C-alpha positions as CSV (number, residue, x, y, z in Angstrom):
1,M,115.2,212.4,116.7
2,R,113.4,213.9,119.5
3,A,116.8,215.3,120.5
4,V,117.4,216.5,117.4
5,S,113.7,218.3,116.9
6,F,114.9,219.8,120.1
7,A,118.1,221.0,119.6
8,V,116.8,222.8,116.2
9,L,113.9,223.8,118.3
10,I,116.7,226.3,120.6
11,G,118.5,227.0,117.9
12,T,115.7,229.0,115.9
13,A,114.5,230.3,119.0
14,L,117.9,231.7,119.5
15,V,118.3,233.4,116.1
16,V,114.6,235.0,115.7
17,A,114.8,236.2,119.5
18,P,115.7,239.7,118.9
19,W,113.0,239.7,116.2
20,C,110.4,238.4,119.1
21,G,111.7,241.3,121.7
22,V,111.2,244.1,118.3
23,A,107.4,242.8,117.8
24,Q,106.7,242.6,121.7
25,E,107.8,246.2,121.7
26,A,105.7,247.4,119.0
27,G,102.8,245.1,119.1
28,G,102.6,244.3,122.8
29,P,103.0,241.4,124.6
30,Q,99.5,239.6,122.7
31,S,101.2,239.7,119.3
32,G,105.1,238.8,120.6
33,Q,103.3,235.6,122.0
34,S,101.7,234.7,118.6
35,G,105.1,235.4,116.9
36,S,106.9,233.3,119.0
37,Q,104.8,230.3,118.4
38,A,104.7,231.0,114.8
39,Q,108.5,230.5,114.7
40,T,108.5,227.3,116.7
41,L,105.7,225.7,114.6
42,A,107.5,226.9,111.4
43,S,110.9,225.7,112.9
44,I,109.4,221.7,114.0
45,G,107.7,221.9,110.5
46,N,111.3,222.6,108.8
47,N,112.7,219.6,110.9
48,D,109.9,217.6,109.0
49,L,111.1,218.9,106.2
50,H,114.3,217.6,106.9
51,L,112.9,214.2,107.6
52,G,110.9,213.9,104.4
53,R,107.6,214.2,106.2
54,L,106.4,216.8,103.6
55,A,102.6,216.8,105.4
56,D,103.6,217.2,108.6
57,A,105.8,219.6,107.4
58,Q,103.6,221.6,105.5
59,T,101.0,222.0,108.1
60,N,102.6,222.9,110.2
61,C,104.2,226.0,108.3
62,D,100.6,227.0,107.7
63,A,100.0,226.5,111.2
64,A,103.2,229.2,111.5
65,L,101.9,231.5,108.4
66,K,98.3,231.7,110.1
67,L,99.7,233.7,113.4
68,D,102.2,235.3,111.8
69,P,102.1,235.8,107.5
70,S,105.8,237.6,107.7
71,N,107.0,234.3,109.6
72,V,110.3,234.1,106.7
73,L,111.3,230.6,107.9
74,A,107.4,228.9,107.3
75,K,107.6,230.4,103.6
76,A,110.4,229.1,102.9
77,C,109.2,225.5,104.2
78,L,106.5,225.5,102.3
79,D,108.3,226.4,99.1
80,A,110.6,223.6,99.8
81,A,107.7,221.0,100.6
82,A,106.0,221.9,97.2
83,R,109.3,221.5,95.0
84,M,109.4,218.5,97.0
85,L,106.4,216.5,96.0
86,V,106.6,217.5,92.4
87,D,109.8,215.6,92.1
88,Q,107.7,212.6,94.4
89,D,105.4,212.8,91.5
90,L,108.1,213.0,88.5
91,N,110.1,209.9,90.4
92,D,106.4,208.0,90.6
93,A,106.3,208.6,86.8
94,G,109.6,207.5,86.2
95,A,108.8,204.7,87.8
96,K,105.4,203.9,86.1
97,L,107.0,204.6,82.8
98,L,109.7,201.4,83.4
99,Q,107.2,199.5,84.1
100,N,105.6,199.9,80.7
101,K,102.8,201.7,82.8
102,K,102.7,204.4,80.5
103,S,98.9,205.8,81.1
104,D,100.1,205.6,84.8
105,A,103.1,207.8,84.4
106,V,100.8,209.8,81.5
107,A,98.5,210.7,84.6
108,L,101.1,212.2,86.8
109,A,103.6,213.9,84.5
110,S,100.6,215.9,82.9
111,K,99.9,217.8,86.2
112,W,103.2,219.6,86.3
113,V,104.0,219.9,82.7
114,Y,102.5,224.1,83.2
115,S,102.5,224.2,87.0
116,A,105.6,223.4,87.9
117,P,107.3,225.3,90.2
118,Q,110.7,225.4,88.3
119,P,111.4,225.2,84.8
120,Q,113.4,222.0,84.8
121,Q,110.6,220.3,86.2
122,Q,108.5,221.4,83.9
123,E,111.0,220.2,80.9
124,R,111.2,217.1,83.0
125,A,107.5,216.2,83.0
126,R,107.4,216.9,79.1
127,E,110.3,214.4,78.2
128,I,108.3,212.1,80.6
129,M,105.0,212.6,78.5
130,K,106.8,212.3,75.4
131,A,108.4,208.9,76.0
132,A,105.1,207.7,77.0
133,S,103.7,208.7,73.9
134,S,105.8,206.8,71.8
135,M,105.4,203.4,70.3
136,S,108.5,201.0,70.1
137,L,109.1,198.5,68.0
138,H,107.8,195.7,70.9
139,D,105.3,197.6,70.9
140,F,104.5,197.6,67.9
141,F,105.0,193.7,67.6
142,V,102.7,193.4,69.9
143,T,100.2,195.4,68.3
144,I,99.7,193.6,65.4
145,T,100.8,190.1,66.2
146,P,98.1,187.9,68.1
147,S,99.3,186.2,71.4
148,W,99.4,182.2,70.0
149,F,102.0,183.5,67.5
150,R,104.2,185.4,69.6
151,Q,104.0,182.0,72.5
152,T,104.8,180.0,69.3
153,L,108.3,182.1,68.7
154,L,108.8,182.1,71.9
155,A,108.6,178.0,72.5
156,I,110.7,177.9,69.4
157,G,113.6,180.4,70.2
158,I,113.7,178.6,73.8
159,V,113.8,175.6,72.6
160,V,116.3,176.4,69.8
161,G,118.3,178.6,72.0
162,C,118.5,175.7,74.5
163,A,119.8,173.2,71.4
164,L,122.2,175.2,70.4
165,L,123.7,176.1,74.0
166,L,123.8,172.6,74.4
167,L,125.7,171.7,71.4
168,G,128.2,174.9,71.6
169,A,129.0,173.3,75.5
170,R,129.4,169.8,73.7
171,K,131.2,170.8,71.1
172,L,133.9,172.9,73.1
173,W,134.4,170.2,75.9
174,R,134.9,167.5,72.9
175,L,137.7,169.7,71.7
176,W,139.3,170.3,75.1
177,Q,139.1,166.7,76.3
178,R,137.9,163.9,74.2
179,G,138.7,164.8,70.6
180,K,136.9,164.6,67.6
181,W,134.5,161.8,66.8
182,Y,137.5,159.4,66.4
183,G,141.2,160.0,66.5
184,D,143.9,158.0,68.1
185,R,143.9,159.6,71.0
186,G,140.2,161.3,71.2
187,K,137.2,159.2,72.6
188,T,134.6,158.4,70.4
189,S,131.2,159.6,71.1
190,W,128.4,156.5,70.5
191,R,125.3,157.3,70.0
192,M,123.1,153.7,71.2
193,L,119.9,153.4,69.5
194,P,117.4,151.1,71.7
195,L,117.5,147.6,70.5
196,K,115.0,146.1,68.6
197,E,113.3,143.2,70.9
198,V,112.1,140.3,69.1
199,S,110.3,137.7,71.2
200,V,107.6,135.2,71.6
201,A,105.1,137.6,73.3
202,D,104.9,141.6,72.4
203,E,104.2,141.7,76.4
204,S,107.4,141.0,77.0
205,R,109.4,144.0,75.4
206,T,110.5,145.8,77.9
207,G,113.4,147.5,77.4
208,V,115.5,145.4,79.9
209,P,118.4,143.9,76.8
210,T,118.6,147.7,76.4
211,D,119.7,148.6,79.7
212,A,121.6,145.0,80.1
213,V,123.8,146.4,77.5
214,L,123.9,149.4,78.4
215,D,125.3,148.5,82.0
216,A,127.7,146.3,80.6
217,L,129.2,148.7,78.5
218,A,129.9,151.2,81.4
219,R,131.3,148.6,83.7
220,L,133.2,146.8,81.3
221,G,136.5,148.8,81.6
222,H,136.5,148.6,85.3
223,E,136.1,145.1,85.3
224,L,139.3,144.6,83.2
225,A,141.4,146.8,85.2
226,R,140.7,144.4,87.6
227,E,142.9,141.1,88.0
228,L,140.7,137.9,87.5
229,W,141.1,135.1,90.0
230,Q,144.5,134.2,89.6
231,P,145.3,130.4,91.9
232,K,148.0,128.7,92.3
233,L,146.7,125.2,92.6
234,L,144.2,123.7,91.4
235,L,144.1,120.6,92.9
236,L,141.2,118.2,93.4
237,R,140.8,117.0,97.2
238,P,142.5,113.5,98.3
239,T,139.3,112.1,99.7
240,P,136.0,113.0,98.9
241,P,135.0,116.5,100.0
242,A,133.0,117.0,103.1
243,E,129.2,119.2,102.7
244,Y,131.4,122.4,104.5
245,E,134.4,122.0,102.3
246,P,135.5,123.4,98.8
247,A,136.3,120.9,96.0
248,V,138.9,122.2,95.2
249,I,142.7,123.2,97.2
250,S,143.6,126.3,95.3
251,E,146.3,127.1,98.2
252,F,148.3,125.7,100.5
253,L,152.0,125.6,100.8
254,S,152.0,127.5,97.8
255,S,153.9,130.9,98.5
256,D,156.8,129.8,95.7
257,L,154.6,128.9,93.2
258,P,153.9,130.7,89.9
259,L,150.3,131.4,89.7
260,L,148.3,130.0,87.2
261,V,146.7,132.7,84.5
262,L,144.3,132.0,83.0
263,V,143.3,135.0,81.1
264,P,145.9,136.5,79.3
265,A,146.0,140.5,80.9
266,A,143.9,142.6,79.5
267,E,145.4,146.4,79.6
268,G,145.4,146.9,76.1
269,L,141.0,146.2,76.4
270,S,141.0,148.4,79.7
271,L,142.4,151.6,77.7
272,E,140.6,150.8,74.4
273,W,137.3,151.2,76.8
274,K,138.9,154.4,77.6
275,L,138.3,155.6,73.8
276,H,135.0,155.4,73.9
277,E,131.6,156.8,75.4
278,I,128.0,155.8,75.0
279,Q,124.9,157.6,75.3
280,L,121.3,156.3,74.5
281,D,119.7,157.9,72.2
282,Q,116.6,159.8,73.9
283,A,114.4,162.8,72.9
284,V,111.7,165.2,73.6
285,E,109.8,164.2,71.0
286,N,107.3,161.7,72.7
287,L,106.8,163.9,75.6
288,Q,103.2,165.2,75.5
289,L,103.9,168.6,77.0
290,R,101.8,171.4,76.0
291,T,101.3,175.5,76.8
292,S,99.2,177.4,77.5
293,A,97.9,178.1,74.8
294,G,97.9,174.8,73.3
295,L,101.2,174.6,71.6
296,D,102.7,170.8,71.7
297,I,106.4,171.2,72.4
298,G,107.3,167.7,71.3
299,S,106.1,169.0,68.0
300,V,108.4,171.5,67.9
301,A,111.3,169.1,69.7
302,R,110.6,166.5,66.1
303,F,111.4,169.4,64.2
304,V,114.1,170.8,66.2
305,R,115.8,167.3,66.8
306,S,115.2,166.6,62.4
307,V,117.7,169.3,61.9
308,F,120.3,168.5,64.4
309,N,120.3,164.5,63.0
310,W,121.0,166.0,59.2
311,F,123.3,168.1,60.7
312,N,125.0,165.2,62.9
313,S,124.6,162.7,60.1
314,G,127.5,159.9,59.9
315,S,128.2,160.0,63.7
316,P,128.6,156.9,65.2
317,V,126.1,154.9,65.7
318,I,125.1,151.7,67.5
319,S,122.2,149.7,66.9
320,G,120.8,146.1,67.6
321,V,118.8,142.8,67.9
322,A,117.9,141.8,70.9
323,E,115.8,138.2,70.5
324,V,114.1,136.0,73.6
325,S,113.2,132.7,72.8
326,A,110.5,130.7,74.2
327,D,112.9,128.2,76.7
328,K,114.6,131.5,78.1
329,S,117.4,131.5,75.7
330,A,118.7,135.1,74.5
331,A,120.4,136.1,72.1
332,I,122.2,139.8,71.4
333,H,123.5,141.3,68.2
334,L,125.0,144.5,68.0
335,A,126.1,146.6,64.8
336,A,128.5,149.7,64.7
337,R,128.6,152.0,62.3
338,G,130.6,155.3,61.3
339,G,133.8,154.9,64.3
340,P,137.3,154.2,64.1
341,I,136.2,150.9,61.7
342,Q,133.5,151.5,59.1
343,S,131.5,148.8,59.8
344,V,131.3,146.3,63.1
345,A,128.7,143.1,63.8
346,V,129.0,141.0,66.7
347,G,126.4,138.8,68.7
348,A,126.0,136.5,71.5
349,V,124.0,134.0,72.6
350,T,123.5,132.1,76.2
351,E,121.1,129.2,76.7
352,M,118.9,128.6,79.6
353,A,120.3,126.8,82.2
354,P,119.1,127.4,86.0
355,G,120.5,130.2,87.6
356,L,121.8,132.0,85.0
357,D,120.5,135.1,83.8
358,T,120.5,135.0,79.7
359,I,120.1,138.4,78.7
360,Q,122.7,139.6,81.0
361,L,125.5,137.2,79.9
362,S,124.7,137.9,76.0
363,A,124.9,141.2,76.6
364,E,128.2,141.3,78.7
365,R,129.7,138.9,75.9
366,A,128.3,141.1,72.9
367,A,129.5,144.2,74.2
368,F,133.4,142.3,74.8
369,K,133.3,141.1,71.7
370,F,133.0,144.7,70.3
371,L,135.5,146.3,72.3
372,L,137.6,143.4,71.2
373,R,136.9,144.0,67.3
374,M,137.4,147.7,67.7
375,R,141.0,147.0,69.6
376,Y,142.0,144.3,67.5
377,P,140.6,144.4,63.9
378,A,142.7,141.9,62.0
379,M,141.4,139.2,64.7
380,T,138.8,136.7,62.8
381,N,135.2,135.8,64.1
382,D,136.0,132.8,65.8
383,E,139.6,134.2,67.4
384,I,136.9,136.9,69.0
385,D,134.4,134.3,69.9
386,G,137.3,132.2,71.2
387,F,138.6,134.9,73.3
388,S,135.0,136.1,74.9
389,A,134.6,132.6,75.4
390,L,137.8,132.0,77.7
391,R,136.8,135.2,79.8
392,Q,133.2,134.1,80.6
393,G,134.6,130.3,81.0
394,A,137.2,132.0,83.1
395,I,135.1,134.1,85.6
396,Q,132.3,131.5,86.0
397,F,134.7,128.9,86.8
398,A,136.1,131.3,89.6
399,Q,132.8,131.7,91.0
400,Y,132.3,128.2,91.9
401,A,135.3,126.3,92.3
402,G,136.2,127.2,95.8
403,T,132.4,126.4,97.0
404,V,131.6,124.1,98.5
405,P,129.2,121.2,97.1
406,L,125.8,122.9,98.3
407,A,122.3,120.6,98.0
408,G,119.2,121.9,96.6
409,D,119.0,124.8,94.3
410,D,122.2,126.0,95.2
411,A,123.6,122.8,94.5
412,V,121.9,122.6,91.2
413,V,123.0,126.8,89.9
414,R,126.7,125.9,90.8
415,T,127.0,122.6,88.6
416,S,125.2,124.4,85.8
417,T,127.7,127.3,86.1
418,L,130.6,124.5,86.4
419,A,129.4,122.8,83.1
420,K,128.6,126.4,81.4
421,A,132.2,127.6,82.2
422,A,133.8,123.7,81.0
423,L,132.1,124.8,77.8
424,N,133.3,127.6,77.2
425,L,137.1,126.8,78.1
426,G,136.6,124.4,76.0
427,F,135.1,126.6,73.0
428,F,138.0,128.9,73.3
429,R,140.9,125.7,73.0
430,A,138.9,124.8,69.7
431,S,138.1,128.2,68.3
432,I,142.1,129.6,69.2
433,P,144.1,126.2,68.8
434,S,147.7,125.8,69.7
435,H,149.0,126.4,66.6
436,C,146.8,130.1,66.3
437,V,148.8,132.9,66.7
438,L,146.7,136.0,67.1
439,P,147.8,139.3,64.3
440,A,148.8,142.1,65.6
441,S,147.2,145.4,64.7
442,A,149.1,148.9,63.1
443,G,150.3,150.6,66.4
444,R,148.8,148.6,69.2
445,P,150.1,145.5,70.8
446,R,149.5,141.8,70.5
447,L,147.0,139.9,72.6
448,E,149.4,136.8,73.5
449,I,148.0,134.1,74.4
450,T,151.0,131.7,76.0
451,D,151.4,127.8,76.4
452,E,151.8,128.5,80.5
453,V,148.0,130.3,80.0
454,R,146.5,128.0,77.6
455,Q,147.8,124.7,79.9
456,A,146.3,126.3,82.9
457,V,143.1,126.8,80.9
458,L,143.4,123.2,80.2
459,L,143.7,121.8,83.6
460,A,140.6,124.3,84.5
461,E,138.6,123.3,82.4
462,G,139.0,119.4,83.8
463,V,138.6,120.6,87.3
464,A,135.5,122.0,86.1
465,H,134.5,118.9,84.4
466,C,135.7,117.1,87.2
467,L,133.1,119.3,89.4
468,V,130.0,118.6,87.6
469,G,130.8,115.2,88.9
470,T,128.8,112.8,85.7
471,D,130.4,109.9,84.5
472,Q,131.0,111.8,80.5
473,D,132.3,114.8,82.7
474,S,134.0,112.9,84.4
475,M,135.7,111.1,81.0
476,A,136.0,114.5,79.8
477,A,138.0,115.8,82.8
478,I,140.8,112.9,82.6
479,D,140.5,113.7,78.3
480,C,141.8,117.6,79.7
481,F,144.6,116.5,82.2
482,R,146.0,113.6,79.8
483,Q,146.1,116.6,77.1
484,L,147.8,118.6,79.7
485,E,150.3,115.7,80.6
486,D,151.4,115.4,77.1
487,W,152.1,118.8,76.4
488,P,154.8,119.7,74.2
489,A,156.2,122.1,76.5
490,Q,155.8,121.1,79.4
491,T,155.8,123.3,82.7
492,D,156.0,120.6,85.9
493,E,154.1,122.0,88.1
494,L,150.7,122.2,86.0
495,R,151.7,118.8,84.5
496,Q,152.2,117.3,88.1
497,Q,148.6,118.7,88.7
498,A,147.5,117.2,85.7
499,A,148.4,113.3,86.9
500,Y,147.5,113.7,90.1
501,N,143.5,115.1,89.0
502,E,143.7,112.0,86.6
503,A,144.2,109.5,89.1
504,V,141.8,111.5,91.5
505,V,139.1,111.1,89.2
506,W,139.6,107.3,88.8
507,R,139.3,106.6,92.0
508,Q,135.7,108.6,91.8
509,L,134.9,106.3,89.3
510,G,136.0,103.5,91.0
511,Y,138.9,102.1,90.0
512,E,141.1,102.8,93.1
513,G,144.1,100.3,91.7
514,R,144.7,102.7,88.9
515,C,144.5,105.3,91.1
516,V,147.0,104.3,93.8
517,L,149.3,102.8,90.8
518,M,149.1,106.0,88.8
519,L,150.0,108.2,92.6
520,T,152.5,106.0,93.1
521,E,154.1,106.8,89.4
522,L,153.8,110.6,90.1
523,L,155.5,110.1,93.6
524,G,158.7,108.5,91.6
525,E,158.2,105.4,93.2
526,K,157.7,101.6,92.3
527,A,156.2,98.8,93.4
528,P,158.8,96.3,94.9
529,D,156.6,93.2,93.2
530,T,156.9,94.8,89.6
531,V,160.6,95.2,90.0
532,L,162.8,93.0,88.7
533,A,166.5,92.0,90.3
534,D,168.2,93.6,87.5
535,D,166.2,96.2,87.5
536,A,166.9,98.0,90.7
537,K,169.9,99.5,90.1
538,N,168.3,101.6,87.9
539,L,165.2,102.2,90.0
540,V,166.2,105.6,91.5
541,Q,167.3,106.6,87.1
542,E,163.8,106.4,86.5
543,K,162.2,108.5,89.6
544,R,160.6,112.0,87.8
545,L,161.1,114.9,89.0
546,P,160.8,116.2,92.7
547,L,157.2,117.4,93.5
548,S,156.2,120.3,94.7
549,A,154.6,120.1,98.8
550,P,151.1,120.5,97.9
551,V,151.7,118.0,95.4
552,S,153.4,115.7,97.4
553,L,151.4,115.3,100.4
554,L,147.9,115.5,98.5
555,A,149.1,112.7,96.0
556,R,150.3,110.5,99.3
557,L,147.2,111.2,101.2
558,A,145.0,110.0,97.9
559,R,147.3,107.2,97.6
560,L,146.7,106.2,100.8
561,A,142.8,107.1,100.7
562,A,142.5,105.0,97.7
563,F,144.2,102.0,99.4
564,A,141.8,102.4,102.2
565,E,139.1,101.6,99.9
566,Y,140.7,97.9,99.4
567,D,137.9,95.2,99.9
568,R,139.1,91.7,101.3
569,D,139.2,90.7,98.2
570,D,141.8,93.0,96.6
571,W,143.9,92.4,100.1
572,I,144.1,89.0,99.1
573,A,145.5,89.2,96.1
574,L,147.7,92.1,97.0
575,P,151.5,91.6,97.9
576,R,152.5,92.4,101.4
577,S,155.7,94.2,99.9
578,R,153.1,97.0,97.9
579,A,151.0,96.9,101.5
580,K,154.3,97.6,103.3
581,L,155.7,100.1,100.8
582,L,151.9,102.3,101.4
583,L,151.6,102.0,105.3
584,D,155.3,103.2,105.7
585,D,154.7,106.0,103.7
586,G,151.6,106.5,105.9
587,E,153.2,106.6,109.3
588,R,155.6,108.6,107.4
589,L,152.9,111.4,106.0
590,I,152.0,111.6,109.3
591,Q,154.9,112.6,111.1
592,D,155.3,115.0,108.0
593,L,151.5,116.5,108.7
594,Q,152.4,116.8,112.3
595,S,155.9,118.8,111.3
596,I,154.0,121.4,109.6
597,T,151.1,122.0,112.1
598,N,154.2,122.7,114.4
599,Q,155.8,125.0,112.6
600,E,154.9,128.4,113.9
601,N,155.3,130.2,110.5
602,T,152.9,128.3,108.7
603,S,149.8,130.0,108.0
604,S,146.0,129.6,109.3
605,H,145.1,128.8,106.2
606,D,148.1,126.4,105.6
607,R,147.3,124.7,109.0
608,R,143.6,124.6,108.2
609,I,144.4,122.2,105.5
610,A,147.1,120.3,106.9
611,N,144.8,119.6,110.5
612,Y,142.2,118.0,107.3
613,L,145.0,116.3,105.9
614,Y,146.6,114.8,109.1
615,V,142.9,113.7,110.2
616,E,142.1,112.3,106.8
617,A,145.7,110.5,107.0
618,L,145.0,108.7,110.7
619,R,141.7,107.8,109.3
620,A,142.7,106.1,106.5
621,L,146.2,104.8,107.9
622,G,143.9,103.3,110.9
623,H,141.8,101.4,108.4
624,V,144.9,100.1,106.3
625,E,146.0,98.3,109.1
626,L,143.4,96.8,110.5
627,L,142.4,95.4,106.8
628,N,146.2,94.1,106.9
629,I,145.8,92.2,109.7
630,V,142.8,91.2,109.0
631,T,144.1,89.7,105.9
632,G,147.3,88.7,107.7
633,E,147.6,87.6,110.8
634,A,143.9,87.5,111.6
635,A,143.2,85.2,108.8
636,S,142.8,81.9,110.3
637,L,140.2,83.6,112.7
638,Y,137.9,84.8,109.8
639,H,135.6,82.0,108.7
640,D,132.7,83.2,105.7
641,K,134.3,86.8,106.7
642,R,133.2,86.5,110.1
643,P,135.4,86.2,113.0
644,T,134.0,83.1,114.8
645,G,137.5,81.4,115.1
646,L,137.5,83.8,118.2
647,K,135.4,80.7,120.1
648,D,138.0,78.8,120.5
649,G,141.1,80.8,119.0
650,A,142.8,84.5,119.6
651,L,145.3,86.6,117.8
652,S,149.1,85.8,118.3
653,K,151.5,88.0,120.5
654,E,152.6,89.9,117.3
655,G,149.2,90.5,115.6
656,T,148.0,92.1,118.8
657,E,150.7,94.4,118.7
658,H,150.1,95.3,115.4
659,L,146.4,95.5,116.2
660,N,147.1,97.9,119.1
661,H,149.5,100.2,116.4
662,A,146.1,100.0,114.0
663,I,143.9,101.2,117.5
664,N,146.3,103.9,118.4
665,W,146.3,105.7,114.8
666,M,142.4,105.1,114.8
667,R,141.7,106.7,118.2
668,R,144.5,109.5,117.8
669,C,141.6,110.0,114.7
670,E,138.8,109.9,117.2
671,E,139.7,112.8,119.4
672,L,139.4,115.1,116.4
673,A,137.1,113.6,114.1
674,P,134.7,110.8,114.8
675,S,132.7,108.8,112.0
676,C,130.6,105.7,111.7
677,G,133.3,104.3,109.8
678,L,136.2,104.8,112.3
679,F,133.8,103.2,115.1
680,S,132.9,100.6,113.1
681,D,136.9,100.0,113.0
682,L,137.5,100.6,116.5
683,A,134.7,98.0,117.4
684,E,136.3,95.6,114.9
685,A,139.9,95.9,116.5
686,F,138.6,95.5,119.6
687,L,136.4,92.1,118.6
688,L,139.7,90.9,117.5
689,L,141.4,91.2,120.8
690,K,138.4,89.9,122.7
691,N,137.5,93.1,124.5
692,F,133.7,92.9,124.2
693,T,133.1,95.6,126.4
694,A,134.8,98.1,124.0
695,A,133.9,96.3,120.8
696,E,130.2,97.0,121.7
697,G,130.7,100.4,122.7
698,Y,131.8,101.0,119.5
699,A,129.3,99.3,117.8
700,R,126.8,101.3,119.3
701,H,128.6,104.6,118.9
702,A,128.4,103.5,115.3
703,T,124.8,103.0,114.5
704,L,124.5,106.7,116.2
705,E,127.7,108.6,114.0
706,R,126.6,108.7,110.4
707,D,129.2,109.7,107.8
708,P,127.9,112.7,105.8
709,S,128.3,111.5,102.6
710,D,126.0,108.7,103.8
711,K,122.3,109.7,103.3
712,R,120.6,105.8,102.6
713,E,119.3,103.9,104.9
714,D,121.0,101.1,103.9
715,S,124.0,102.3,103.1
716,Q,126.9,100.3,103.7
717,S,128.9,101.9,106.6
718,Y,125.6,102.2,108.1
719,E,125.1,98.4,107.9
720,R,128.5,97.1,108.9
721,A,128.0,99.0,112.3
722,Y,124.3,97.0,113.1
723,Y,126.7,93.7,112.1
724,L,129.4,94.6,114.3
725,A,127.1,95.1,117.1
726,A,125.0,92.2,116.3
727,E,128.2,89.8,116.2
728,S,130.3,91.7,118.6
729,F,126.6,90.5,121.4
730,Y,126.8,87.4,119.6
731,L,130.5,85.6,120.1
732,E,129.9,87.6,124.0
733,N,127.6,84.3,124.2
734,T,125.8,85.0,127.1
735,E,121.8,85.3,127.6
736,N,121.7,89.2,127.3
737,S,124.6,89.2,124.7
738,L,122.5,87.2,122.8
739,A,119.4,89.1,123.2
740,L,121.0,92.7,122.6
741,A,122.2,91.2,119.5
742,R,118.6,89.8,117.8
743,K,117.7,93.6,118.7
744,Y,120.6,95.1,116.7
745,A,119.9,92.8,114.0
746,L,116.6,93.5,113.9
747,D,117.1,97.4,114.3
748,F,118.8,97.6,111.2
749,K,115.5,98.8,108.6
750,G,117.3,99.0,105.7
751,M,118.0,96.0,103.3
752,V,121.1,93.5,103.9
753,Q,123.5,93.1,101.7
754,L,126.7,92.0,103.5
755,E,127.1,88.5,103.5
756,E,128.1,87.8,107.1
757,F,125.3,90.3,108.4
758,K,122.9,87.8,106.6
759,A,124.9,84.4,108.2
760,V,124.7,86.0,111.8
761,R,120.9,86.8,111.5
762,A,120.5,83.6,110.4
763,D,122.6,82.6,113.3
764,L,120.3,84.8,115.2
765,G,116.6,82.9,113.9
766,I,116.0,85.5,111.9
767,I,114.6,84.7,108.4
768,D,115.3,86.9,105.6
769,G,114.3,87.3,102.3
770,Q,113.4,83.9,100.2
771,A,113.7,82.1,103.8
772,A,111.1,84.1,105.2
773,K,108.8,84.0,101.8
774,A,109.5,79.9,102.2
775,A,108.3,80.1,105.7
776,A,105.4,81.8,104.6
777,Q,103.8,79.1,102.4
778,G,104.7,76.2,104.4
779,P,106.3,72.8,104.2
780,A,107.1,71.9,100.8
781,S,105.2,68.9,99.3
782,P,107.5,66.2,98.5
783,A,108.9,65.9,94.9
784,P,106.7,63.0,93.1
785,Q,108.7,59.8,93.0
786,P,109.7,58.0,89.4
787,P,107.9,54.8,88.8
788,S,110.0,51.1,89.4
């Protein structure tokens, strides 16, 4: 900036230099010096003028005129500054006018109406004065109306404008993407009114049922698009399941088996879900909002909403009632009007059970029924109820079928959920029986429930009843399995699974012999003692169709495990040919399971199941071999179920070889899964070999290692362990061993039930029960003699 000023100053000096010389000649040295100073000040003022510093320009130019009144540059600078000051005032007046500050604009423009240096500036000042003096319609309205009225009109205008804007946007959006209210390709937009809640207490009306229904309607389509659990097997474990193992085997060597479809494909319902949009009917009419002037916006909103309701009368709307009873059971009823079907009413009731959210389950079932009714309007209420029960039952069954039987509250929740699943699956069979064919709707595919689906549901229902565990449920499970076995159009895989499961249930009820015979028939075999000589040649022709590998392996193990539960009385009456059949098959089963675990292409899951079967087969086979020897070759050594014959006799050479063979199976099982029963079997086996040291050691291990399924202190396996420990030390018949025998006999804290345990305790001088009571009362008085 200083460089520019200096350049202007130099230029001005060069221009006025000749005039300064003339002045110096005329007036002398003093006059020439004043003119030079005046010219310099005028040049500086002119420079300030160009830079917009009007006050500085006027000051410098006035100083220059005082020094040289004839300075042309200073006069021109002052004229320009005056004009610019007038333009600045007029510009400020125009700005005030735009800001609606008319009085300020008049004050600035009135000074130059007659005194402006230029005519155009005077004309501009007059126009500003005229514009500031005129009154517009807005000014007239503001003048004649009070402020509260203007605020009311403004609020109404804003609300109506926003509503119209939203309504127009909604209309355009629906026309572009959703279609009209209802049509073949467009969405149906539903207004859902909050459910009316009927409960035993007013304070329990919280709006939760409305939220649950909205949640179910919002996610139902996504759930229907996903595949439900489709197992390949539904087989009960061949042995009582441990606390850490699931009770149902759903996958094992089943890569080539078909899937069990518990619910038909729901693509149609998933597509139907996309044709509906449900929004909760909400408004601002209950908001407590007021303007600064006291205007109630809620009242205005109620008025506008009433207008919109009249305009949208006849649109689809969903309403309903939710009822929660004193026992926490929930019922939800929905009524839909104005949609593709003019009137629809559905309802769902869920009774209270441990671990169940009755409101949520009722909401899901009611939402599913609503969607099913929209998709298949020709279906009856019973058919809709049955299909919704099928879906809910299949979901509940899939939730807990593959879980372990836990303890405590988790076990209660698991049992109650499985009971609900069985109830829902049975309700489906009653509502949509096998002779019922669901009708087809116009332009929509038929909802097909095939025989395979019905059979899979029947199998799942039976398994669910069995997992509940009560005697009544066990009989209901047997009924389901028998219906599946007698199905007219049989599916071999499902019929075989039903027959296997029925046999396992009979074993759980205590009918081991019936279980063995049923599994033998299922495997296509016959007990040799039941086949007559004339029918032996037809034995092959009577065999059933071959079983699949997983069913065959599990059936063979289940038969061997049930056979291992025979007691000595059962073995005495058992034909030896039948025992040989089962023992030989047990050895082949162990070899087959070993080959499966040794295969490289066996998956980790299948290998784990095969290892479990292998261990259980070893345990059962060792016990069966031992009982076979005890009731056969070693029967002469037992007196009153006690091996007291070992005092004077010994096992034969052939019996010793068989017993060592049985010990081999049990020792292999000991390396993998020791248990109380296994140690007891080893103790009795070594006792028969007169190896008292080994028998005593295994008996001590048995008293310390309890089976997970035995929770009672007086369980039979636990009592047998103490008996064998006492018996082994007693038969060794040394001073120390007899003391240890008495110690183990006294260490058992439960109630003595085994007759052999009572006998060895009596030999050791331990008095039980009635004998102890009689000893405490003293010697009995002699009975009176009749007179001679």
